[in-house]
N, C-alpha and C positions, 0 to 999 in steps of 0.2 A: 520174577513176577511180583514178589513182595516189595521190591525196590520200586517197580513201576507204579504200584498202587500208592506207595508212600509219596512218590513224586507227583502223581496225579492229584492226591489229596492236598498236598502242600500248595499246589497251584490253584485248585478249584474250590477249596473250602470257603474262602470269602464269598464267592458267588452262591454257594450252597446256603450259607447263612442268610444272604439277601433273599433268596427264593423262599426259604422257610418263613422269614419275617414278613415277606410280602403276602404269602398265603395266609398267615395268621391275621394280618391286618385286614385282608379281604373278608375272612370269616367273622372277625369282630364287627366290621362295617355292616355286613349282612345281618348279623345278630341285632345290632343297634337299630337298623332300619326296620326289621320285623317287630322289635319291641316297641318302637315309636308308633308304627302303624297300628299295632294291637291296642296300645294305650289310647291313641286318638279315637279309635272306633269304640273302645270300651266306654269312654267318658263322653262321647259325642251324643247329644240328645237326638232323638228321631225327628226328621224334618216332616212333621205331619201337616196335613192341610188345616189351616186355621179354622175354617168353617165360615158361617155367615157372620159378618160384622154387625153387631148390634150397638156398639158404641166406639167412638174414635175421638180422641182429643187432639185435633190437628195442631194446636199451638204447641203442645208438648212434643209432638213429632218434629215440628220445625225447630224447637229449642234444642233438641238432642243433637242435631247435626252440627251445632255450634260448640259443643262442649267435649273436651277431653278425648279419650280413646274411642268413645262411641261416635263422635263426629268423624274421626279418621276412618272408623270401620264402615260408616254409612257412605263416605266418599268412595271407598274401595268397592262396596256392594254396588253402587250405581255405575261406576266405571266398568266393573265386571259384567253388569247386566246389559248396559247399552252398547259397550264396545267402542272402538276407536276406528275412524276411517283412515284411508291410506295417507291423507294429507295431515294426519295428526289431530283431527278435530273429534270432539265427542259426538257420537251419532245417537240421537234419541228418536224413537219412532214418532212421526207426526210433528216433530219440532225441528226448526232450523235455527240452532243456537249460534253457530259460528264461534264456538268456544274452543280455544286450543286445549290440547290434552295435558297441559302442564299442571303440576301439583298446586301452584298458586291459584289456579282457576277451579280446583276441585270442589270447593264449598259452594261456589256460585252454580256449578253444574248440579250439585245436589239440590240446592234451593230451587233452581228452575225446574228440575225434575219433579220435586214435591209439589210445587205450585201448579204444575200443568198436568199432574196425574190424578187418576181416581184414588180415593182414600185407600181402597184395598190394595192398590199397587204400592202406595207409600208405606203402609204398615207391613207389607211383605218385605220391603227393603229394610225397614227397622228391625224386624224379627231376625232377618239374616245377619244384620250388623251386630246386634246384641249377642247372638249365638257365637259369631266369629270372634268377638272380644271376650268370650267366656263371662258374660255379664248377666246371665239369667239362672236363677234357682227355680227348678220346677217342683211344684207341690201338687199332690193329689189329696184333696181333703177327704174324699170318700173312703179311702183305705189308709189315710194318714201316713203317706209315704213321701219320700223325697227322691228325685232321680239323682243317681250318682254321676256327677259330671265335674268339670274343672271348677266351675263357679261354686259348687257345693263344697268341694275340697278346701277352698279358701276360707270357709266359715266353720269348718270342723274344729271343735275345741279339743283339749287334752283328753276328755272323756269320750270323744267321738260323737258327741251330741250337738245338735244345732237348735238354737232358739230363733224362731222366725221373727220375733220382735226385734232381734239384733242384726238381722240380715240387711246390709246396706246395698246389696246388688238389686237388680230388678227381679221380680218374682213373677212366675207364670202359674197361676192358681187355678186348678180344675176343681169343680164342685157342682153341687146342686144349689142354684141361686133362686131367690124369690124376692119380690118387691116388698120392702119393709115400710117405706113411706115415700110420699111425693109432695113437693111444695117448694116455693121460693126458687123455682128454676132448677131444682135438683131432685134426682131420683136415687133413693138409697136401696141397695141390694144387700142381702145377707146370705151367707152360705155357711152351714155348720161344719165343724170338724167331726167327721164320722157319719153316723146314721142320719140321712136326710129325712127319715120318717118321723124323727123326734128332734126337730131343729132347735127347740128351746132347752134341750137337756144339757148343753155344754157350751163351750166357747164357739164364736162364729167370726168369720171374716166379714168385714163391713166395707162396702164399695160405694162411694158417693159419686154419681155421674151427673154432669151438667146436661140438662135436657137438650141444649143446643147441639150436643154431640151424639145424641141417640139417633140411630139410623132409621129414617122413614117414620119416626115417631111411633114405632112398634115396640111395646113392652110385653113380653109373654106373660100369660096368666098362670098363677100357681108356680110350682117349682119347675125349673128347667136346667138342663145340663149346659154349662158354659165354662169358658176359660177367660180369666182376666189377667192381662199383662199390666203391671204397675209397680209401685214401690211402697214398701211398708212405711207408714207414717208414725203410728203410735199404738200402744196397747192400753185400752181402756178397761182397767181391772174391774171397776164398779159395774160395767155392763157386760164384761166378758167378750169384748169385741176387739179384734185385731184390725185396725183401720189400714186399708190399702188405697193409695191414690192411683186411680186407673188411668192408663193411656189408651187401652183398647179392651173390648170384650167381644168374644166370639161365641156363637151358639152352635 
């Protein structure tokens, strides 16, 4: 019996090793997949409803599809949204583009989509593209918090702190805004860091919107909750204003 066992082991031990290694590899693969899934959902910002659009800079939206990774992400967002027909053409609702689904035509598809869609549909594509490219840092001025996501991780310093004035990604700023001034075709909004009941007590975010981009020429009276998507331009220390160049604002 001992001889039989020794003979069996001498023949089958290589296969036993293969089975053990395969089982370990499967366990590792499952573990990595679970870790990646949890990490992705941990850092993924919530896809909340933007709300009513009160400002949209359509030129900035058009420019974004032409540049870098954001242009690629917008192309992917449009293709994913509109789909491809059986003959390989891009299918847009209400449009007969006749554009082949090749990558070389992608930017033309995006351009045609933007030019023929309502602004809210365009900004929806842009928001999805920026999030997919990990290009948005989410800021809540009211409680002075930042959403932990991949975009924020890229800006964390050795101390674990982030200075908004140094963030070169796009920012999505939530706060209580109010009209500060109007004139020369521009409306300026301010939103305080912290308590909106005492807006002059500390630093504020300054958003300068072109009147031509304001939706329906409606500007809310007094303080109103809104979210601004844009990019940090400068910190004006003498005024205590963090200037954000807006692409869109939602109420």
